[in-house]
C-alpha positions, 0 to 999 in steps of 0.5 A: 541533507536538504528537502527540494520541493519541486512544486510547479514542474512536471515530473520529467525524465531529466528530474529523476536523474543527474549522473550515471551509477557509479556505485549500485547499492543493493536493496533489502525490501522486507517482506512483511509476512514472513520473518526475512529479508529479502536481497533483491540483487536479482531486481536490481540487476534486472533493473541495470541490464535494462538501462541502456545510459540514457541514449535512447531515453532521452531520444524516446517520446515521454510517456503520456499522462492523462488530463485532470480529471473529476474524481474527487466526489468518487474517493469519498467512502460511502458507509459501510454498516458493521459493529466494532470489535472481531469479525471473524478467526482464522485458525491455522491460517492468515488474513491478508487484505481486506476490504469493505463497500456498503453491502460486502465484506472481502478479504484473503486468507492465506500462509504466514510461513507454509507457502503450500497453502494458496490465497483465497478471496472470499467475500460475505454480505455485512447484512449476513449470510453465506462466505462466497469464494471469488477467486483461488491462487491469489497474489498475497501482499498485493491488496484486495479492494471492493466498490458497488460494483466490483472487486479488484486482486492480484493474480500472478501468470509466471513472474508477472503480477496482474490486476483483475476485477470480478462481479461481487457474484462471480461473474465478469472476472477479467484483467484491468492491468499487468505487470503490477509492481505494488500493492494497490490502493483504495479510497472510496469507489477509486482503485489506484495501482503502479504498473511497469512495462517495456521499462515504463512505470506508470501510476493508475487511478480507476473508477470502475464503477464509472468504467473510467481510468486515469494515468496519473504519472507515467515515467522510464524506470531508468534514465541516464543509468539511474533506475528507480523502484515503486514500493507505494502507492496511496489515495488521498481525497483529492489525489494519488501520491506514490514513491520512486525508490532509488536503486543506487546513490541518487535521490529518492522521490516523493510524487503526487499528483492532484486529480486536479493538477495537469502534472505530477510534483515531486520531492527528493529524498536524499540518503534513502533508498526506501521511504516508507510512504502510509495512506493519507487522506490529506495528501502525503505522509512518509518517514524519511530516514534520518529525519522522521515523519512528513507530511505534505498535504494537497494545496501545501507548497512543501512538505512539513515536519510532522510535530505529533509523531516521533520518528521510532514510531509506527505508523500504518496511516494518517486519516483525518488529523490524526495518526494510526500507530502501532502502539504498546508491547513491540511484540504484542501492539494494539492500534492507537489513533493519534494527535489532531489535538486530542487525546490518543484512542484505541482503535484495536485494544491490545488486549482483546487480541490478548484474550484470543491466545493463552496468555502464557503462550510466547506469541507475537501480534503482527499487523497486516491488512488495513482499509476504511469503511465508512466511520469503521477502521478494518484491519487484520493480524496475524497472531505468530507463535514464536516456535513456529515463525521459527519452524516456517510452520503455521501450526498454532497461528491465529488470523483476525480481522476486526473492526474498530471505531474511527474518532 
């Protein structure tokens, strides 16, 4: 297999597909909150039904993207003062997304297994004070963001998820996007998301505090019978990155666009229907099935294999030249920063989580949310007794939020 770097071309429909679908394969998407795999046969069928063999797609005008925009300054994280250690523990309920701005900590609580429990959006001042409920019936697993002026989260209407923004005092709630198809991403004051409407997928970056948005990419969902998902969107200091997971035998894509670039560029990944893309401060960081981890920094023409992480290691981000890895016992891991020519540094000790449960209890740790807050790395964890997971219950569950030191 070879990796192709299309670094001088627009991501056009003709770059994204070459032949008709011959053998549509079912794909399976791991639902991180829970213990099951969801077969996306219905999703694949819907996408295939929307494809028309390319006749109208080829004649339709190409979707528009925005010209370059000066967003790099807004991508810088402002300091958020908080102590390292446990931020809070929730009993019988999971902590999902988490975010912080210089003045607020924002997080979501909801079910791990018991779907009758709603997901709720909370906020409290970093300087101390009461906790405020900002929204109820929030969609879990799609993320949350917090800027100086706004908190961003997802809600559902029927089968469609929409992106909402609300002021920190609870006023001014309004919809900013519909048809959300992947978790949102935040870096500094910027929020990025992927949406799909009328057969067109768009990746958008918003500087909500400055009331400006930027369409980084816009593409047909299906081209000449070949269809794609967007499973992940990430933001770096210099641009936005997303994946195009293949529904069918065609290569998947990792796509990036610098804030200063006129067009997106892409690399093709053969034999991997769902690349694993994680956040990176410098560009794209992803695992290509059968090949291992790769880095594709902005300013770097072609991706390079990562030499300081094994293909089997589980990374959740790549920040300032260091991987954030789940390390240690598979059932009860901690979080470690590794690479960059420096000794490994423990961000979240497994012993800290161990101290919250009975050492004789059969409990596993699942890392869920991740956010950056100045020099702090914020993570959320579910401490799940195995017997309650097997019973699809949240009895005995602990949801934990921690702040770790990045160095």
